[in-house]
C-alpha positions in Angstrom: 90.4 75.6 226.2 87.1 74.5 227.5 84.1 76.9 226.4 86.5 79.1 224.6 83.6 79.7 222.0 85.8 78.7 219.1 84.0 76.2 217.0 86.5 75.3 214.6 88.3 72.1 214.7 91.3 70.2 213.0 89.3 67.2 213.6 88.0 65.6 210.2 84.0 65.4 209.9 82.1 62.6 211.6 82.0 59.7 209.5 84.9 60.5 207.7 88.5 59.3 208.5 91.7 60.3 206.2 91.5 60.5 202.5 88.5 59.0 200.7 86.4 58.8 203.7 87.6 55.2 204.7 85.6 53.4 207.5 87.0 50.4 209.5 85.6 47.9 211.6 88.0 45.6 213.0 87.3 41.7 214.0 86.5 42.4 217.5 83.7 45.2 216.3 79.9 43.9 216.9 77.7 46.4 215.6 73.6 46.1 215.8 72.0 48.5 213.7 72.2 49.8 210.1 75.4 51.3 208.9 75.8 54.0 206.2 78.7 55.7 204.6 79.3 57.9 201.6 82.8 56.5 201.1 84.5 53.3 201.5 83.5 50.7 204.4 86.0 47.7 205.3 84.3 45.0 207.6 86.1 42.5 209.4 83.9 42.2 212.4 80.0 41.9 212.7 77.1 43.8 211.5 73.8 42.9 212.3 71.7 45.5 210.1 71.9 46.8 206.7 74.9 48.3 205.0 74.7 50.9 202.7 78.0 52.4 201.3 79.9 53.5 198.1 82.3 50.8 198.5 82.2 47.6 200.7 85.1 45.6 201.4 84.5 42.4 203.5 87.3 40.6 205.4 87.4 36.8 205.6 86.3 37.0 209.1 83.4 39.5 208.6 79.9 38.8 209.0 76.8 40.8 207.7 73.3 39.9 208.8 71.4 42.3 206.7 70.9 43.6 203.4 73.8 45.2 201.4 73.5 48.0 199.0 76.6 49.8 197.5 78.3 50.6 194.2 81.2 48.1 194.7 80.8 45.1 197.0 84.1 43.0 197.7 83.1 39.9 200.0 85.1 37.6 201.7 83.1 36.7 204.4 79.6 35.8 205.4 76.5 37.5 204.3 72.8 36.7 205.3 70.9 38.9 203.3 70.3 40.7 199.7 73.4 41.9 197.9 72.7 45.0 195.5 75.9 46.5 193.8 76.7 47.5 190.2 80.2 45.3 190.7 80.2 42.2 193.0 83.3 40.2 193.7 83.1 37.1 195.5 86.5 35.7 197.2 86.9 31.9 197.6 86.0 32.3 201.1 82.8 34.2 200.4 79.3 32.7 201.6 76.2 34.4 200.5 72.9 33.5 201.7 70.4 35.7 199.8 69.8 37.1 196.4 72.2 39.0 194.3 71.7 42.0 192.1 74.5 43.0 189.8 75.8 44.7 186.7 79.2 42.7 186.9 79.8 39.9 188.8 83.2 38.1 189.6 83.1 34.6 191.4 86.2 32.8 192.4 86.4 29.0 192.8 85.3 27.8 196.3 82.6 31.0 197.0 79.2 29.7 197.8 75.6 31.4 196.7 72.4 30.3 198.4 70.0 32.6 196.0 69.2 33.8 193.0 71.5 36.2 190.6 69.9 38.8 188.8 71.9 40.7 186.0 70.8 44.5 186.2 71.1 46.4 182.6 74.1 48.7 182.2 73.4 52.3 182.6 74.2 52.7 179.0 71.1 50.5 178.0 73.5 47.7 176.8 72.1 44.4 176.5 73.1 42.5 179.5 72.3 38.8 178.8 74.0 36.6 175.8 71.8 34.2 173.8 73.7 31.2 172.3 74.9 31.4 168.9 73.4 28.7 166.3 75.2 25.4 166.9 75.7 22.6 164.2 75.9 19.5 165.5 76.8 15.9 164.1 74.3 13.4 164.5 74.2 9.4 163.1 71.2 9.3 160.8 69.5 5.8 162.1 67.6 4.4 159.2 69.9 5.6 156.2 73.5 4.2 155.6 75.1 8.0 156.1 77.5 8.4 158.9 76.4 12.2 159.9 73.2 14.4 159.7 74.0 18.4 160.3 71.0 20.1 162.6 71.0 23.6 163.1 70.0 25.1 166.6 66.6 27.4 166.2 68.3 30.0 168.5 69.3 33.5 167.3 72.7 34.7 167.2 75.3 35.1 169.9 75.4 38.5 171.8 78.6 38.8 173.5 78.5 40.7 177.2 77.4 44.2 176.3 78.0 43.7 172.5 74.9 44.1 170.1 73.5 41.1 168.7 74.8 39.5 165.5 73.3 36.9 163.0 75.1 33.7 162.1 75.3 33.0 158.5 72.9 30.6 157.3 
């Protein structure tokens, strides 16, 4: 019973609940201060502070006024601060005011972002941004009687997301 000296307990360790370490802040929760978790964090309430975790899931009613750092961020509510994550998913109800730094970004129609987007290079060192492929366009020639003139763009070959550069035939 009380004060028995037996220190072992069947309760989970602090900060953990159930398998995988899920922490849940309901719609009526208001947290003032930074939040850190080594597992998954689900926020439907309000956090006035920075959030750091492995996986963040924000519900439509969730509000975060602070910076977010995590591996995966699934956002559906309001965020006022920077977001740094490897994978970012913005649902149609998401409203982000701040810069996003990501490796993979998915934005649903209706989501809004007021800030800069910065794509980080993948850990494997694969090129992150695509350059447009050379384009041939038809344009009427003004002075001669010919119908079209082919103009080639000066830009290098296409880089598919994560694929090596290729050159277009000349």
